[in-house]
FIMITOR-332511 format. One record per residue: residue in three letters; x, y, z of N, C-alpha, C, O in turn. Coordinates in steps of 0.001 Angstrom, whole numbers, plus 500000, padded with zeros to 6 digits. Last residue first. Example, Ala and Ser with C-alpha at 12.3 -4.5 7.8 and 13.67 -1.06 7.14 Angstrom:
FIMITOR-332511
   type     n_px     n_py     n_pz    ca_px    ca_py    ca_pz     c_px     c_py     c_pz     o_px     o_py     o_pz
    SER   512850   497750   507080   513670   498940   507140   512900   500030   507870   513409   501138   508039
    ALA   513190   494310   507800   512300   495500   507800   513200   496700   507800   514236   496681   508465
//
This chain:
FIMITOR-332511
   type     n_px     n_py     n_pz    ca_px    ca_py    ca_pz     c_px     c_py     c_pz     o_px     o_py     o_pz
    ARG   189451   436416   888239   188072   437204   887872   188254   438951   887496   187266   439627   887208
    LEU   190010   434796   890238   190810   435007   888891   189837   436033   888072   189990   435937   886854
    ILE   188586   434101   892265   189492   434650   892510   190774   436040   891169   191514   437024   891149
    TYR   186195   432728   891016   186098   433992   891618   187683   435052   891600   187870   436186   891159
    LYS   187517   430361   889996   186767   431386   888802   186913   432826   889529   187469   433810   889039
    CYS   188965   429887   892339   189406   430406   891377   189180   430810   890433   189959   431484   889758
    ALA   185866   428213   893428   186810   429327   893808   188213   429999   893125   188454   431003   893795
    GLU   184908   426910   891263   184530   428000   891573   184750   428778   892418   184192   429872   892500
    LYS   187124   424937   891161   187358   425543   890026   186380   426786   890221   186689   427780   889564
    TYR   187702   423698   893919   188643   424328   893497   188300   425693   892169   188805   426813   892085
    SER   185503   424298   896875   185648   423764   894901   186621   424167   894483   186637   425392   894606
    VAL   187263   423638   899764   185967   424640   898863   186471   423743   896930   187296   423066   896317
    GLU   188148   423340   902598   188101   422545   901708   187008   423256   901118   185969   423501   901731
    GLY   189000   426561   904671   188845   425054   904523   188513   424295   903817   188013   423723   904785
    GLY   190339   429028   904805   189941   428060   906110   188945   427142   906045   188162   426861   906952
    PHE   191446   429781   902001   189796   430001   902564   189534   429029   903666   188599   428237   903545
    ALA   194134   429238   902450   193369   430533   902366   192029   430634   902465   191500   431595   903025
    ASP   193862   426775   902736   194672   427581   903732   193678   428690   903386   192628   428939   903978
    ASP   193119   426011   900031   192597   425057   901307   192548   426164   902432   191497   426475   902993
    ILE   195254   426072   898275   193560   427333   898427   193144   427229   899642   192817   428199   900325
    GLU   196983   425394   899532   197128   426524   899573   195888   427224   899689   195446   428141   900381
    ASN   196146   422914   898415   196272   423010   900247   196337   424023   900511   195912   424282   901637
    LYS   196089   422939   895581   195325   422916   896413   195078   422965   898390   194138   423024   899183
    ALA   198917   423266   895556   197800   424700   895481   196478   424330   895816   195703   425163   896286
    GLU   199984   420201   896402   200070   421887   897135   199461   422976   896562   199512   423916   897356
    ARG   198444   418636   893817   198506   418528   895477   198581   420173   896643   197763   420842   897274
    GLU   199614   420092   891766   197693   420278   892229   197620   419991   893509   197008   420670   894333
    LEU   202057   419402   892457   201682   421461   891719   200199   421036   892389   199745   421599   893385
    LYS   201987   416524   892440   202106   417496   893106   202247   418879   892818   203120   419245   893605
    SER   199155   416044   890430   200517   415966   890388   200839   416630   891530   199994   417472   891836
    ASP   196443   415292   889284   197469   414418   890496   198587   414468   890509   199298   413465   890575
    VAL   197022   416692   886119   196200   415763   887184   196630   415030   887954   197243   414035   887566
    LYS   199359   419703   885909   199007   417703   885511   197528   417472   886660   197247   418052   887709
    SER   198636   423159   886237   198718   421704   886538   198435   420444   885972   197304   420157   885580
    VAL   196942   425394   886329   198380   424979   884491   198496   423629   885162   198414   422764   884290
    LEU   195531   425518   887926   195372   425432   886775   196112   425002   885437   195965   424573   884293
    TRP   197021   425718   890107   196262   424598   890677   195603   424630   888592   195283   423535   888130
    ASN   198779   428214   889980   198914   426929   890234   198283   425584   889952   198892   424563   889632
    VAL   196561   429731   890066   196827   429587   888747   198110   428253   888632   198347   427556   887645
    CYS   195468   430014   892771   194879   429330   891145   195516   428835   890395   195332   427706   889941
    SER   198712   430473   893887   197699   429129   894483   196764   428718   892990   196972   427744   892267
    ARG   198519   433075   893221   199330   432156   892533   199018   430567   893117   199250   429601   892390
    THR   195878   433671   894895   196197   434166   893460   196881   433289   892443   196437   432849   891383
    ALA   195572   433953   897399   195158   432799   896423   195150   432721   895317   194548   431875   894655
    GLU   196295   436489   898645   196977   435076   899274   196119   433882   898103   196396   432720   898402
    ALA   195097   438375   897089   196282   438359   896898   197041   437088   897756   198211   436777   897533
    ARG   192489   437510   897424   193122   437625   895843   194736   437534   896382   195463   436608   896022
    LEU   192228   438359   900313   192012   436710   899696   192325   436709   898240   192428   435553   897829
    GLU   192267   440978   900332   193619   440077   900689   193382   438508   899930   194136   437812   899250
    GLU   189966   441484   898458   191221   441580   898222   192281   441060   899112   193291   440668   898528
    VAL   188221   440527   900588   188121   439620   899262   189898   440255   898495   190781   439484   898120
    VAL   188410   442613   902482   188631   441013   902659   188616   440475   901733   189232   439428   901931
    VAL   188006   445121   901568   189055   444828   902471   189929   443406   902575   191115   443094   902673
    THR   185118   444910   901009   186636   444626   899809   187570   444348   899884   188250   443686   899099
    ALA   184391   444063   903320   184240   442939   902625   184908   443971   901517   185568   443132   900905
    ALA   184497   446741   904704   185049   445853   904621   185287   444644   903882   186439   444211   903837
    ASP   185246   449187   902342   184457   448705   903326   184870   447568   903474   185600   447100   902601
    LYS   187277   452060   902040   186865   451139   901285   186160   450347   903104   186362   450647   904281
    GLU   188573   455159   900931   187630   454970   902038   187443   453510   901751   187411   453592   900523
    ALA   188295   456431   898338   189449   455743   899251   189016   455065   900711   189826   454311   901250
    ALA   185859   457399   897652   186799   456287   897144   187571   455686   897687   187661   454459   897625
    SER   186305   459146   899813   184869   458004   899838   185671   456800   898754   185966   455641   899048
    GLU   187655   461039   898467   187741   460671   899313   186666   459527   900651   186549   459398   901870
    ALA   186839   461469   895657   187772   460389   896123   188265   459816   897607   188884   458800   897919
    ALA   184506   462670   896584   184525   461615   895743   185592   460936   895807   185470   459729   896017
    ARG   185222   465374   897388   184633   464386   898401   184178   462809   897582   183520   461964   898188
    THR   186834   466451   895433   188103   465639   896598   186758   465022   897665   187068   464315   898624
    LEU   185193   466679   893483   185592   465852   893447   186478   465528   894847   186714   464372   895197
    ALA   183305   468914   895666   182483   467473   895335   183582   466687   894661   183358   465530   895018
    ASN   185305   470695   894971   184664   470718   896866   184081   468801   896207   184653   467747   896482
    THR   185347   471465   892765   186877   470998   893187   186132   469912   894824   186463   468866   895381
    ALA   182797   472310   892824   183116   471392   891588   184213   470577   892490   184085   469411   892864
    GLY   182584   474825   893972   182411   473789   894349   182416   472604   893632   181756   471745   894217
    SER   185047   476477   892623   185096   476100   893856   183893   474801   894406   184291   473920   895167
    VAL   183530   476301   890157   184922   476371   889919   184894   475501   891688   184761   474293   891886
    SER   181747   478294   890906   180696   476863   890809   182182   475965   890297   181915   474797   890014
    LEU   182256   480549   892272   181576   480210   892856   181431   478622   892056   180944   477747   892771
    ALA   183740   481379   889725   184426   481010   890816   183794   480578   891962   184555   480168   892838
    VAL   181036   481853   888418   182248   480829   887828   183069   480890   888784   183414   479708   888745
    PRO   179783   483854   890168   179223   482550   889750   180139   481344   889075   179930   480140   889224
    LEU   181887   485479   889891   181306   485579   890985   180500   483668   890735   180884   482601   891215
    GLY   181832   486582   887047   183182   485638   887261   182773   485672   888986   183813   486050   889526
    VAL   179368   488434   886377   180067   486793   885474   180953   486347   886477   180522   485245   886816
    ALA   179876   490163   888204   178342   489373   887923   178676   488123   887297   178317   487000   887649
    ILE   182184   491713   888167   181448   490703   889336   180410   489529   889129   180224   488440   889673
    VAL   182053   492865   885912   183070   491462   885890   182266   490932   887226   181779   489801   887253
    ALA   179987   494568   886063   179457   493114   885028   180528   491439   885090   180401   490245   884815
    VAL   181012   495835   888042   179918   495564   888498   179318   494132   887492   178631   493164   887817
    SER   182990   496988   886241   183361   496514   887691   181878   495389   888201   182021   494257   888664
    ARG   181830   498783   884469   182496   497646   884111   182622   496074   885370   182438   494857   885325
    ILE   180447   500198   885633   179577   499302   885194   180132   498167   884815   179641   497042   884726
    ILE   182470   501976   886810   181858   501129   887507   180459   500243   887191   179664   499765   888000
    GLY   183825   502837   884122   184238   501537   884989   183294   501002   886209   183318   499823   886562
    ASN   181565   504201   882834   181572   503424   882554   182474   501994   883541   182137   500819   883685
    ILE   181479   506351   885222   179953   505255   884900   180146   504242   884547   179626   503249   885055
    ASP   183802   507662   884716   183643   506959   886018   182408   505583   885916   182424   504421   886321
    LEU   183730   507784   881972   184742   506877   882647   184523   506240   884235   184797   505167   884773
    HIS   181992   510102   882229   181570   508792   881862   182403   507328   881879   181952   506184   881823
    LEU   182806   512341   883488   182079   510919   884191   181788   509862   883554   181394   508815   884066
    LYS   185306   512205   881604   185383   512308   882999   184735   511090   883599   185086   509969   883967
    ASN   183233   513317   879408   184115   512135   879590   184778   511645   880799   184728   510421   880923
    GLU   182215   515764   880221   181659   514499   880353   182427   513233   879773   181878   512133   879843
    CYS   184715   517290   880135   183919   517108   881262   183365   515881   881305   183719   514995   882083
    ALA   185325   517252   877773   186353   516433   878489   185847   516058   879954   186192   515144   880703
    MET   183723   518456   876331   183707   516972   876100   184572   516571   877232   184455   515405   877608
    ILE   184048   521620   877364   182629   520642   877768   182632   518787   877373   181861   517978   877888
    ASN   186225   523225   876945   185889   521711   876597   185048   520688   877577   185233   519632   878182
    GLN   184482   525510   877904   185385   525162   877656   185503   523784   878224   185155   523292   879297
    GLU   182299   527346   879171   182651   526973   878158   183442   526547   877468   183445   526956   876307
    PHE   182416   528019   882074   183334   528783   880921   183206   528376   879528   183897   528940   878680
    GLN   180126   526493   882778   180363   528188   883062   181349   528466   882122   181028   529280   881256
    THR   182167   524093   882496   180383   524057   881650   180582   525326   881892   181459   525693   881110
    GLN   184211   524012   884223   184519   524254   882647   183389   524214   882133   183509   524323   880913
    VAL   182787   524296   886985   183403   525640   886061   183678   525051   884526   183282   525778   883615
    LEU   181396   521814   886724   180597   522818   886883   181379   524258   886315   180895   525078   885534
    CYS   184024   520054   886440   182803   519971   885516   182068   521050   885614   181900   521547   884500
    ASP   184993   520734   888943   185397   520976   887798   184859   521364   886271   185041   522250   885437
    TYR   182273   520044   890689   183572   521209   890860   183901   521782   889822   183514   522900   889481
    TRP   182791   517332   890443   181708   517964   889832   181709   519507   889733   181196   520112   888791
    PRO   185226   516943   891530   184854   516027   890168   183710   517056   889464   183721   517462   888302
    PRO   185136   517963   894366   186077   518691   893468   185602   518008   892336   185399   519005   891642
    PRO   181703   518026   895239   182937   517421   895407   183810   518000   894705   183238   518926   894129
    LEU   180270   521331   896234   180055   519751   895708   181466   519271   895776   182346   519965   896285
    ASN   179200   523380   897957   179842   522544   898812   179729   521049   897964   179347   519987   898456
    ASP   178101   525309   896352   177158   524550   896767   177900   523058   897579   177324   521982   897743
    VAL   181324   525615   894449   179524   526104   894648   178494   524901   895476   178292   523762   895055
    PRO   184079   527118   895504   183335   525384   895282   181773   525995   895110   181326   526878   895841
    SER   185243   529780   892895   184989   528720   894476   183933   527938   894662   182902   528072   894003
    ILE   185619   530591   890818   186348   529806   891178   186058   528846   892401   186434   527722   892734
    PRO   183668   532161   890400   183872   530574   888819   184453   529635   889978   184121   528471   890203
    SER   181581   532458   893114   182949   533089   891815   182993   531892   891422   182532   530850   891890
    SER   179073   533443   894479   178946   532683   894015   180734   533020   893056   180756   534020   892338
    GLY   178049   536737   896571   177659   535551   895513   178968   534896   894910   179948   535631   894794
    MET   177027   537670   899452   177931   537490   897942   178180   536304   897531   178441   535208   898025
//
C-alpha cells in the first residue's frame, strides 16, 4: 500500500509531517517555511542570549565575590592597628590640652601626667602628640 497524503510518511514527527503535507498539496508553502524558520530563529536567539548573558552573569558574580572578600579583609584589623587606635582614643584629649595650655600651668602638668599614663611612662610630649594628632 502506498502512503496517502493524510497519513504520516516514514514516521516523521508532526511538524515535519505538516510541512510535507502542505508541500504535497502546494498550499501555503510559505507558512510551512515560516514555521521552520521560527523554530531555528528561536534556537539561534536562545543560544545568542546564553552566549552573551552567561559571561556577564559570571563576571558580575565574580566582582561581587571580590568586593565581599575585600570588605571582609578590611574589617579584620591587625594587632598594631588596634593598639594605635586605643592609644589615640585615650591620649587625644590630653594632647590637645597640652598643646593649648600655658607653660608650667596646672592644665599642662595634668595633660603631661595623662600622656605619661597612656604611654606607660615618660615620653617626649611634642613627638607623642604629633603622632597621636596626625
